[in-house]
C-alpha positions in Angstrom: 53.1 -42.6 -21.3 53.3 -40.1 -24.1 51.6 -36.9 -24.4 49.3 -36.9 -27.1 48.9 -33.8 -29.7 45.3 -33.4 -28.0 46.7 -33.1 -24.0 49.4 -30.9 -25.7 47.2 -28.6 -27.0 44.7 -28.9 -23.8 48.2 -27.9 -21.7 48.4 -24.7 -23.6 45.0 -23.7 -23.2 45.4 -24.4 -19.4 47.8 -22.7 -18.7 46.4 -19.1 -20.5 43.3 -19.7 -18.4 45.3 -20.4 -15.6 47.2 -16.7 -15.9 43.3 -15.1 -15.7 43.3 -15.9 -11.9 41.0 -12.8 -11.7 38.6 -13.5 -14.7 36.3 -16.2 -15.0 33.3 -16.5 -17.3 30.0 -16.4 -16.5 27.5 -18.4 -18.8 23.6 -16.6 -17.8 20.5 -18.4 -18.1 17.8 -15.7 -18.8 13.9 -17.0 -17.4 12.9 -18.1 -20.9 13.3 -17.2 -24.7 9.0 -17.1 -25.6 10.0 -17.5 -29.2 12.3 -17.5 -32.0 11.1 -16.5 -35.6 13.2 -17.6 -38.5 12.9 -16.1 -41.9 15.3 -17.5 -44.7 15.0 -16.2 -48.0 16.6 -18.2 -50.5 18.5 -16.5 -53.5 19.2 -18.2 -57.0 22.8 -18.9 -56.4 22.3 -21.4 -53.5 22.7 -18.7 -51.0 20.2 -17.5 -48.1 19.5 -14.1 -46.3 18.3 -15.4 -42.5 16.6 -13.4 -40.5 15.7 -14.4 -36.9 13.5 -12.8 -34.4 14.3 -13.7 -30.4 12.0 -13.1 -27.6 13.9 -13.5 -24.1 12.7 -12.5 -20.8 14.1 -11.8 -17.7 18.4 -11.8 -18.4 19.8 -11.1 -15.3 23.4 -11.7 -16.1 26.3 -12.5 -18.9 27.8 -10.1 -21.4 26.3 -11.3 -24.8 24.1 -13.8 -26.8 25.3 -16.2 -29.5 24.4 -18.4 -32.3 26.5 -21.3 -33.0 26.8 -22.1 -36.8 28.7 -26.0 -37.1 29.7 -27.8 -40.2 29.8 -25.5 -42.6 31.8 -27.0 -44.9 31.7 -25.5 -48.4 29.7 -22.3 -46.9 30.4 -19.0 -45.3 28.7 -16.3 -43.5 29.1 -13.1 -43.6 26.8 -9.5 -43.3 25.7 -10.0 -39.9 23.3 -7.1 -38.5 21.9 -7.0 -35.6 18.6 -4.4 -34.0 17.5 -4.5 -31.1 13.8 -4.1 -29.8 14.2 0.0 -30.2 14.9 -0.6 -33.9 18.5 0.2 -33.2 21.1 -1.1 -35.5 24.0 -2.6 -33.6 27.5 -1.2 -34.8 29.3 -4.4 -36.3 32.6 -5.3 -35.3 35.8 -6.6 -37.3 37.1 -8.4 -34.4 34.4 -9.5 -31.4 35.9 -10.2 -28.5 34.8 -12.3 -26.0 36.2 -10.8 -23.2 34.8 -7.4 -22.7 32.1 -6.4 -20.2 28.9 -5.9 -21.3 28.8 -2.2 -21.0 32.1 -2.6 -23.8 29.4 -5.1 -25.9 26.4 -2.6 -25.7 25.0 -2.1 -29.1 27.6 -3.8 -31.1 27.8 -7.3 -33.0 30.7 -9.0 -34.4 31.4 -12.8 -36.2 33.6 -15.4 -35.2 35.5 -17.8 -36.6 36.0 -21.2 -35.0 37.2 -24.4 -35.5 33.7 -25.9 -36.2 32.6 -22.8 -37.8 31.0 -19.9 -37.1 29.5 -17.4 -33.7 27.5 -14.6 -34.5 27.7 -12.4 -31.3 25.7 -9.2 -30.2 26.4 -7.5 -26.7 22.8 -8.3 -24.2 23.0 -4.1 -23.6 20.9 -3.6 -20.5 19.7 -6.6 -18.5 15.5 -7.2 -18.4 13.1 -8.4 -21.0 14.6 -7.9 -25.0 13.7 -8.6 -28.6 16.3 -8.9 -30.7 16.5 -9.3 -34.6 19.8 -11.0 -36.3 20.6 -10.9 -40.2 23.3 -12.7 -41.6 23.7 -14.5 -44.8 25.0 -17.9 -45.6 26.7 -18.7 -48.8 26.0 -22.3 -50.3 23.2 -23.3 -48.4 20.9 -24.9 -51.3 23.1 -27.0 -53.5 23.0 -29.3 -56.6 22.5 -32.2 -55.7 21.8 -33.7 -59.7 18.5 -34.7 -59.1 17.3 -31.7 -57.3 18.1 -28.6 -55.3 18.1 -28.9 -51.5 19.6 -28.6 -48.2 19.3 -30.2 -44.7 20.0 -27.5 -41.9 19.8 -27.2 -38.5 18.1 -23.8 -37.9 17.5 -23.9 -33.6 19.5 -26.4 -31.4 20.5 -26.1 -28.0 20.4 -22.7 -26.4 20.7 -21.2 -23.3 17.0 -21.8 -22.4 14.9 -24.1 -25.1 12.5 -21.6 -26.9 8.5 -22.1 -25.7 7.8 -21.3 -29.7 10.0 -21.7 -33.0 8.4 -20.3 -36.7 10.7 -21.1 -39.4 9.8 -19.5 -42.8 11.6 -20.5 -46.1 11.0 -18.5 -49.1 12.5 -17.0 -52.7 12.5 -13.6 -53.1 11.2 -13.7 -56.9 9.2 -17.4 -57.1 6.6 -18.6 -54.9 7.1 -21.8 -53.6 4.9 -24.5 -54.2 3.7 -28.1 -54.3 4.8 -28.4 -58.0 8.6 -27.1 -57.3 8.9 -27.9 -53.7 9.0 -30.5 -50.5 9.6 -30.0 -46.9 10.2 -32.2 -44.1 10.9 -31.6 -40.2 13.0 -33.1 -37.4 13.5 -33.2 -34.1 10.2 -31.0 -32.7 6.5 -31.3 -32.2 4.5 -29.1 -34.6 3.9 -29.0 -38.4 5.9 -28.4 -41.6 3.8 -27.6 -45.0 4.1 -25.7 -48.1 1.8 -22.2 -47.6 -0.9 -21.1 -49.5 1.5 -17.6 -50.0 3.8 -19.9 -51.4 6.6 -20.6 -48.5 7.5 -23.6 -46.6 6.9 -23.0 -43.2 7.8 -25.0 -40.0 6.0 -24.6 -36.8 6.3 -26.1 -33.5 3.1 -27.0 -31.3 4.6 -27.0 -28.0 7.8 -25.5 -26.1 11.3 -27.2 -27.2 12.4 -29.2 -24.5 16.3 -29.4 -23.5 17.0 -32.2 -26.2 14.7 -30.9 -28.5 15.5 -29.2 -32.1 15.0 -28.1 -35.5 16.1 -29.5 -38.5 14.2 -29.0 -41.7 15.1 -30.7 -45.2 13.8 -29.0 -48.2 14.2 -29.8 -51.9 12.9 -28.5 -55.2 13.3 -28.2 -58.9 17.5 -27.2 -59.5 15.8 -25.1 -62.5 15.0 -22.5 -59.7 19.0 -22.5 -58.4 20.9 -22.7 -61.9 24.0 -21.2 -59.9 23.9 -23.2 -56.9 27.0 -25.4 -56.1 27.3 -28.8 -56.8 27.2 -31.8 -53.7 29.0 -34.9 -54.3 25.9 -36.7 -53.4 22.1 -37.1 -54.9 19.2 -35.6 -52.8 18.1 -39.3 -52.2 21.3 -40.0 -50.1 21.1 -36.6 -48.7 16.9 -37.5 -47.3 18.4 -41.0 -46.2 20.6 -39.5 -44.2 18.4 -37.1 -42.4 15.9 -40.2 -41.8 18.8 -42.2 -40.6 20.5 -40.0 -38.4 16.2 -38.8 -36.9 15.0 -42.4 -36.7 13.8 -43.5 -33.3 14.3 -47.1 -34.3 17.9 -46.5 -35.0 18.6 -45.1 -31.8 16.6 -47.8 -29.5 18.8 -50.2 -31.9 22.1 -48.1 -30.9 21.2 -47.4 -27.6 20.5 -51.3 -26.5 24.3 -51.9 -28.3 25.9 -50.1 -26.4 24.3 -50.9 -23.2 25.1 -54.4 -23.6 28.4 -53.3 -24.2 28.6 -51.3 -21.5 27.4 -53.9 -18.8 30.1 -56.7 -20.7 32.4 -54.1 -20.1 31.9 -53.0 -16.5 31.8 -56.7 -15.9 35.5 -57.3 -17.1 37.2 -54.0 -16.2 35.5 -54.7 -12.5 36.8 -58.0 -12.3 40.7 -57.5 -13.5 40.9 -53.9 -12.2 40.4 -54.9 -8.6 43.0 -57.0 -8.7 47.2 -56.7 -8.3 49.9 -58.5 -8.5 52.9 -58.1 -6.0 56.3 -57.6 -6.1 56.6 -60.9 -4.1 54.6 -62.6 -6.9 51.6 -62.6 -4.9 48.4 -61.1 -6.0 45.9 -59.0 -3.7 42.1 -57.4 -4.5 41.6 -53.7 -4.0 38.1 -53.6 -2.3 35.5 -51.2 -3.5 35.6 -47.2 -1.8 33.1 -47.7 0.5 35.4 -50.5 2.0 38.4 -48.3 1.8 39.1 -46.3 5.2 39.0 -42.2 5.6 42.3 -40.8 5.6 43.2 -37.3 6.5 46.6 -37.4 6.1 49.4 -36.7 3.3 50.9 -39.6 1.6 54.7 -39.4 0.7 55.3 -36.5 2.1 53.0 -34.3 -0.4 55.3 -35.7 -3.3 53.3 -35.4 -6.6 55.8 -37.6 -8.3 55.0 -40.6 -5.7 51.3 -39.8 -6.0 51.1 -39.8 -9.5 53.2 -43.0 -9.9 51.1 -44.5 -7.1 48.1 -43.7 -8.8 49.6 -45.1 -12.3 50.2 -48.2 -10.0 46.3 -48.5 -9.5 45.7 -48.3 -13.0 44.4 -44.5 -12.1 46.2 -42.1 -14.4 46.5 -38.8 -13.8 46.2 -36.7 -17.1 49.0 -34.3 -17.9 46.9 -31.0 -17.6 45.9 -32.1 -14.0 49.4 -32.7 -13.2 50.6 -29.5 -14.5 48.3 -27.6 -13.0 49.1 -28.9 -9.5 52.7 -27.7 -10.3 51.5 -24.5 -10.7 49.4 -24.0 -7.6 52.7 -25.1 -5.5 54.7 -22.9 -7.5 52.7 -20.0 -7.1 52.7 -20.4 -3.5 56.2 -20.8 -3.5 56.4 -17.3 -5.2 58.3 -19.3 -7.9 55.5 -17.5 -10.6 53.2 -15.1 -10.7 50.5 -15.3 -13.3 49.2 -12.0 -14.8 46.8 -10.9 -17.4 47.4 -7.1 -18.7 47.7 -5.6 -22.2 48.5 -9.6 -22.7 48.6 -13.0 -20.5 51.9 -13.8 -19.4 53.8 -15.3 -16.9 56.2 -13.9 -14.6 59.3 -16.0 -13.6 61.4 -14.7 -10.9 65.0 -16.2 -11.2 66.1 -15.4 -7.7 63.5 -18.1 -6.4 63.4 -21.1 -8.0 62.4 -24.7 -7.8 65.1 -26.9 -5.5 64.2 -30.8 -6.8 66.0 -31.2 -10.3 62.8 -32.6 -11.7 60.8 -29.0 -11.3 63.9 -27.3 -12.0 63.7 -28.9 -15.1 59.9 -27.8 -15.7 60.9 -24.5 -14.9 63.8 -24.1 -17.2 61.5 -25.7 -20.1 58.5 -23.3 -19.4 61.0 -20.3 -18.8 62.9 -20.2 -21.6 62.6 -17.3 -23.7 61.9 -14.9 -20.8 62.4 -11.1 -21.3 64.8 -9.2 -18.9 62.1 -8.5 -16.3 61.2 -12.6 -16.5 58.2 -12.0 -18.1 57.1 -14.4 -20.6 53.9 -13.6 -23.1 51.9 -16.7 -24.0 51.6 -15.9 -27.5 55.6 -16.3 -27.8 54.9 -19.7 -25.0 52.8 -21.1 -27.7 55.2 -20.5 -31.0 57.6 -23.2 -29.2 54.9 -25.7 -30.0 56.8 -28.2 -31.4 59.9 -27.8 -29.8 57.7 -28.0 -26.2 56.1 -31.2 -27.4 58.8 -33.4 -27.4 60.4 -31.6 -24.4 57.4 -32.1 -22.3 56.7 -35.5 -23.0 60.4 -36.4 -21.8 59.4 -34.4 -19.0 56.5 -36.5 -17.8 58.4 -39.8 -17.9 61.0 -38.0 -15.9 58.2 -37.7 -13.2 56.8 -41.1 -13.7 60.1 -42.5 -13.1 61.1 -40.3 -10.2 58.2 -41.5 -8.7 58.5 -45.0 -9.1 62.1 -44.6 -7.7 60.7 -42.7 -4.6 58.5 -45.6 -3.6 61.0 -48.2 -4.1 63.2 -45.9 -1.8 60.2 -45.9 0.7 59.8 -49.7 0.4 56.2 -48.7 -1.0 57.2 -50.7 -4.3 59.7 -53.0 -6.1 60.5 -54.6 -9.4 58.9 -58.0 -10.3 60.9 -60.4 -11.8 60.4 -59.1 -15.6 61.5 -55.6 -14.4 58.4 -54.0 -13.7 57.9 -51.9 -10.7 55.2 -53.5 -8.4 53.7 -52.8 -5.0 55.0 -54.2 -2.0 52.4 -55.7 0.4 53.3 -52.1 2.7 53.2 -50.0 -0.3 49.8 -51.7 -1.1 48.4 -50.6 2.1 50.0 -46.5 1.6 48.4 -46.8 -1.5 44.9 -47.5 -0.4 45.7 -44.6 2.2 45.9 -42.5 -1.2 42.7 -43.3 -1.8 41.4 -42.6 1.7 42.5 -39.4 1.3 40.5 -39.1 -2.1 37.6 -40.6 0.0 37.9 -37.7 2.8 38.5 -34.8 -0.2 35.2 -36.2 -1.7 33.2 -36.2 1.6 34.7 -33.2 2.6 33.1 -31.8 -0.3 29.6 -32.9 0.6 29.9 -32.2 4.5 28.2 -28.8 6.1 31.0 -28.7 8.5 34.6 -30.3 9.0 36.3 -30.6 12.6 39.0 -33.0 12.0 40.9 -31.6 8.8 44.2 -29.1 10.4 43.7 -26.0 7.9 47.2 -26.0 8.0 47.0 -28.8 5.2 44.5 -27.0 3.2 47.6 -26.5 0.8 48.8 -29.8 0.5 44.9 -30.9 0.5 44.9 -28.2 -3.0 47.5 -29.6 -4.7 46.3 -33.7 -4.6 42.6 -32.6 -5.2 43.8 -30.7 -8.4 45.8 -33.8 -8.9 42.5 -35.7 -8.6 40.7 -33.2 -10.7 38.3 -31.6 -8.1 40.2 -28.9 -7.1 37.0 -27.0 -7.6 35.0 -28.4 -5.4 37.6 -28.4 -2.8 38.3 -24.9 -2.5 34.5 -24.2 -2.9 34.1 -26.3 0.6 37.7 -24.8 1.7 35.4 -21.3 1.5 32.1 -22.6 3.1 33.6 -23.9 5.7 36.2 -21.3 7.1 35.6 -17.9 5.1 38.2 -16.0 7.5 40.6 -18.3 7.1 40.0 -18.7 3.4 40.9 -15.4 2.6 44.5 -16.1 4.5 44.9 -18.9 2.5 44.1 -17.0 -0.9 47.1 -14.5 -0.1 49.4 -17.5 0.1 49.3 -17.5 -3.4 49.0 -13.8 -4.0 45.6 -14.0 -5.4 41.9 -12.4 -3.7 39.4 -14.8 -2.3 37.5 -14.6 -5.4 40.4 -15.2 -8.2 41.1 -18.1 -6.2 37.9 -19.4 -6.3 37.8 -19.6 -9.8 41.2 -21.3 -10.2 40.4 -24.9 -10.4 36.8 -24.1 -11.6 38.5 -22.7 -14.9 40.7 -25.5 -15.0 37.7 -28.0 -15.2 36.2 -25.8 -17.4 39.1 -25.8 -20.5 39.1 -29.4 -19.4 35.1 -30.6 -20.7 35.4 -28.0 -23.6 38.6 -29.4 -25.2 37.2 -32.9 -24.9 35.1 -33.4 -28.1 31.4 -34.2 -27.9 29.6 -37.0 -29.7 26.1 -37.0 -30.6 24.3 -40.2 -31.8 21.7 -38.4 -33.5 23.9 -36.0 -35.3 22.6 -33.1 -33.9 23.6 -29.8 -32.6 27.0 -29.6 -34.0 27.5 -33.6 -34.8 30.4 -33.9 -37.2 29.0 -35.2 -40.5 29.4 -33.1 -43.8 28.4 -35.5 -46.5 31.7 -33.8 -48.8 30.3 -30.8 -48.2 26.8 -31.5 -49.5 25.1 -32.9 -46.0 23.9 -31.2 -43.0 24.6 -27.6 -41.5 23.9 -25.6 -38.7 23.3 -26.0 -35.4 26.1 -25.9 -32.1 24.0 -23.8 -29.8 23.6 -20.7 -28.8 21.6 -18.4 -26.3 23.1 -16.0 -23.6 26.8 -15.9 -22.0 
């Protein structure tokens, strides 16, 4: 199975996060965000100076607030300024570091450039109630669509707490906006949009926003108001039609109906074919559902990662590359082959006097340790520079894992080559495969139970490796600590960790796996990918405390 480019990048992100065993991102959630007021002052060149006032209540954790602006093709964001409720202006940093402590971020702000756009960040400061005022400039917000000028922008999207009240005001510095030169439409919230008597466009919520609500505003202007606005490669009519389609409930219901019907058909076909397996002797067996699988406490194949990896592949339940690598890292750290550390930079320490015995593990060890300095330290930044080279080598190594696993299954009698040369389960091997699923069921059962008297604490290390392969390592670690805190301290020490850093090891792994996966939204809100050639939807992407 080839290692895709995306999965290859996931590996590097995973490696970096595994190095920081004692550091875990904490995502705060305040009691509430009572109100957000937004004022956008439009300039003749199409830029906009946007000033937002955030009322927040009951902040008790986290280090910073941020606002994400995505889908900014053809636009730029700059000139961030932040004030708190005392009127104190924050110091704007050239480089924002999300890893700094709350105390280090206090009274400071900065802009992060991301692959999706921008993140405007500022320090929480002291915990409690606050009112933050942020101001920033978007170049290219208003565009010339030929027939009209305008924009379609998401001012509020998915925040850490949905605001109870939102008020958006759009104005020009030197011209009143009236029905003769402007129009406004709103989407995603309950309230009203109108052209106010004071020459502004307003969008006001009439009730608290829910978790799925957002504030999108489509505005149209006589193009003479913005003579220097950048040109878009679409008409305003097309822009308005895309906004209506994105926010149409009818379109949503139709799409959901189609998806639901497709899911039902797919589930039926998968359940019919996925449960049937051809054995090496030509016979066919059916795998019962997990409810019928017997719980198994023993470690399969002596804890061999390749054997379990290949068994799951033969069961058509592939283990992703990042989970495969993390299982080896966990085993290596316990064995003392490596040590993860973060001082001035993330690094991995290799100990050449204590290396893996198996040829397969030694091969991976040599691939990763190439380029270490005299003390055996390899900076992750140096490792990333070898990206293309490692991509091919790790592809070949993953194939070696599969091959070694299949050979081990054949040697043990659990598998054999079929008529066409494909490796298939034997009858006894299929029963062993079910016992692996039984172990998976036991680990899942352990997660849900308040106590566990069956398992030998000495098997925790093997359980941890297998749980990492199954993608439930974080949950199993939490249960270990809850079941036996005193033994958990000893267990963590075997990995050179304290109980805190051990607790977050797999949590960080799962977090990176989820955030690396692109998400999509059927309505195109909250960070959708449509750009309409640089002339369509902009903004959104979420934000709040973290």
